[in-house]
Residue, then its C-alpha position, 0 to 999 in steps of 0.5 A: m500499499s503507498d503512502i499518499t499525502i494531499t494537501n488540504l485543497e486537493r482535499l476539500k477539491m475532492e469534496v467539493q467536485g464538479i463545483d469549479f471554483d478558482d484555487d483564491v477563491l478555495i485558499v479563502y474558504l480554507m482560510e476562513n475554517d483555521l486550514t492552510h491550503n498548501a499543509e498536508y491533510d490528515p486523514t487521521s485527524n476528525t479535527n482534520k476532516k471536520a474544517i474541511y466538511q465545514t468548508a466545503v460547507n461555507v462552497l456549497e452554500s456561497l454555491a447555492n446563494n449565488p442563481q447566476m453560478m446555477k445557471n452553469y450547472k443546468t444541462e440537457d437531464i437535470s434542471i436548475t431545481h433538481f440541482h439546487t434540491n440536490l446540493l440543499n441535501r449534499i449541504d445536509d447530509l455534511q453538515k448531519k456529517i460534521r454534528t455527529m464527529e468527534n472531536d481529536d480532542m475527547v478523552a478516551d476512556n469517557d465515551a459519553s456523548f453530552v447533547w445540551i438544551f437550551k431554553 
């Protein structure tokens, strides 16, 4: 098995495949989530994964909030409405994944999960 190393920017591009943003735009999104674009992506770190997923959510939300960009994604077999619905579903899926991932700093001997509910 070969060791493959990729950067945070490359990993983000994997998460938002098929959506073309300039690298400079993606780098800003990464920076906003405390990631360095050319740093090595650590697949064993939940903190790194969460930050990549959150960055992908930000990119997808940006796309979902810009109807002009969505016009570029209309094809013969999918309408803009379907594209937008699928995009929102993808955002929801990523947000659920982020919420359910454990943090790297959780104590190993504490298996309890806590949910705080405030009125």
